[in-house]
C-alpha positions in Angstrom: 122.1 93.5 76.4 118.5 94.7 75.8 117.6 98.2 76.9 113.9 98.8 77.2 111.8 101.9 76.4 108.8 101.0 78.4 105.7 102.9 79.5 102.9 101.6 81.8 100.0 103.8 82.8 96.4 103.6 83.7 93.8 106.4 83.9 90.6 106.5 86.0 90.7 102.7 86.3 87.8 101.0 88.1 87.8 97.3 88.7 85.1 95.1 90.0 84.7 91.5 91.3 81.1 90.4 91.2 79.1 93.4 92.3 81.9 94.7 94.5 84.1 97.6 93.4 87.7 96.7 94.5 89.6 99.6 92.8 88.1 102.9 92.0 89.4 105.7 89.8 93.1 104.7 90.0 95.6 106.6 87.8 99.3 105.9 87.7 102.2 106.3 85.3 105.6 104.5 85.2 108.5 105.3 82.9 111.7 103.3 82.1 113.6 102.2 85.2 110.7 102.9 87.6 109.1 100.5 90.1 105.8 100.8 92.0 105.0 98.7 95.1 101.4 98.0 95.8 100.4 97.5 99.4 97.2 97.1 101.3 95.3 94.4 103.2 93.9 91.2 101.7 90.9 92.0 99.5 92.1 95.6 98.7 92.5 94.8 95.0 96.3 94.4 94.6 96.1 91.2 92.6 93.0 92.4 90.7 94.9 95.5 89.6 97.9 93.5 88.5 95.6 91.1 86.5 94.0 94.0 84.8 97.3 95.5 83.9 98.4 92.1 82.5 95.3 92.0 80.3 93.7 89.1 82.3 90.8 91.1 83.6 88.6 93.7 81.8 88.2 97.0 83.7 84.8 98.3 84.5 86.0 101.7 83.5 89.2 103.6 82.6 92.1 103.0 80.2 95.4 101.1 80.4 98.5 101.8 78.2 101.4 99.3 78.2 104.3 99.6 75.7 105.8 97.4 74.6 103.3 94.7 75.6 102.4 92.3 76.8 103.9 92.4 80.3 105.7 89.5 82.1 103.6 87.9 84.8 104.7 86.3 88.1 101.6 85.2 90.1 101.3 82.7 92.9 101.8 79.8 90.5 105.2 79.7 88.9 104.3 78.6 85.4 106.4 75.4 85.7 105.5 71.9 84.7 106.1 69.4 87.6 107.7 66.7 85.4 110.2 69.0 83.7 113.6 69.6 85.2 114.5 73.2 86.0 116.9 73.4 83.1 114.3 72.0 80.7 111.7 74.5 81.8 114.1 77.4 81.5 115.4 76.3 78.1 111.8 76.2 76.9 111.0 79.7 78.1 114.2 81.1 76.7 113.5 79.5 73.3 109.9 80.8 73.4 111.3 84.3 73.9 114.2 84.1 71.5 116.7 84.4 74.3 120.3 83.1 73.7 121.4 80.0 75.5 124.0 81.9 77.6 121.1 83.9 79.0 119.8 80.8 80.8 123.2 80.2 82.3 123.4 83.8 83.5 119.9 83.7 85.1 120.6 80.4 86.8 123.7 81.8 88.3 122.0 84.9 89.5 119.2 82.9 91.2 121.4 80.1 92.5 119.7 77.4 90.5 122.7 75.6 89.0 122.6 72.7 91.5 118.9 72.3 90.8 119.2 72.1 87.0 118.3 68.4 86.8 115.7 68.4 89.5 112.0 68.1 88.5 110.1 71.3 89.2 107.5 69.3 91.1 110.2 68.3 93.6 111.4 71.8 94.4 110.6 73.6 97.7 108.4 76.7 97.6 111.4 79.0 97.7 113.2 77.1 95.0 110.0 77.2 92.8 109.8 80.9 93.3 113.5 81.3 92.2 112.7 79.2 89.1 109.6 81.3 88.5 111.7 84.5 88.7 114.2 83.0 86.2 111.3 82.3 83.9 110.2 85.9 84.2 113.8 87.2 83.6 114.0 85.1 80.4 110.7 86.4 79.1 112.2 89.4 77.4 109.3 91.5 78.6 110.0 95.1 79.5 107.3 95.3 82.1 107.2 92.9 85.0 104.0 92.4 87.1 104.7 90.5 90.3 102.3 89.2 92.9 104.0 88.7 96.3 107.4 88.0 94.7 109.3 87.5 98.0 106.7 85.6 99.9 108.4 82.1 99.9 112.0 83.3 99.7 114.6 83.2 102.5 117.0 86.2 103.2 119.4 85.1 100.4 116.6 84.6 98.0 115.2 88.1 98.8 118.6 89.5 98.1 118.8 87.7 94.7 115.3 89.1 93.9 116.4 92.6 94.8 119.5 92.3 92.5 117.4 90.9 89.7 114.9 93.7 90.0 117.6 96.3 90.1 119.3 94.9 87.0 115.9 94.9 85.1 115.3 98.6 86.1 118.9 99.5 85.0 118.0 98.3 81.5 115.0 100.6 81.4 112.5 97.9 82.6 109.5 98.7 84.7 108.3 96.7 87.7 105.0 96.7 89.5 104.8 94.5 92.6 102.1 93.7 95.0 103.3 92.7 98.4 102.6 92.5 102.2 106.4 92.5 102.9 109.0 95.3 102.8 110.9 94.4 99.6 113.7 96.8 100.6 114.1 98.0 97.0 115.6 101.5 96.6 113.9 104.4 95.0 110.4 102.9 94.4 107.0 104.5 94.3 104.3 103.2 96.6 100.6 103.0 96.3 98.5 101.8 99.3 95.2 100.4 98.0 94.0 100.1 101.6 94.3 103.9 101.9 92.5 104.3 98.6 89.7 102.2 99.8 89.3 104.1 103.0 89.4 107.5 101.3 
């Protein structure tokens, strides 16, 4: 089983959208096994910060360090092709990341996807799509996970599976940064309220 030696940090990071500053002079540092939960109202810059850390958005100022990169990304879209079955999608992502075949089986068990293996991704419910998206992320082999509202479409059982998946990733030295409006209920996490930062 892979053990990660990951580092994620940013220093004096400022992010803009149009002519509006969303995030100003943010600094943070995460080491192996740590998780940071981003909170704050809509428009506070949570998704913008995640996108910058993922390398999808160029900062107006500041520096980002991510080792090893790139990060695994879970946004509002799950990264699944509607016509592919769940199993086909996960086999593809596992092969892309050089993950062994039994890794797909393990992730499908962990996220209760076995009975959906032959169902086209386009026919899944929102919660089922999110579990398949989480499986894709888990099979990415990435040490750092960036997650935007990971629990939003999940029911109670799905949120518990997400929690166990996150804890297992952290136990291997992985890092997680999650933006959320909900209480994820994860133990031993750092928190950053971007709403408080904006009001300061």
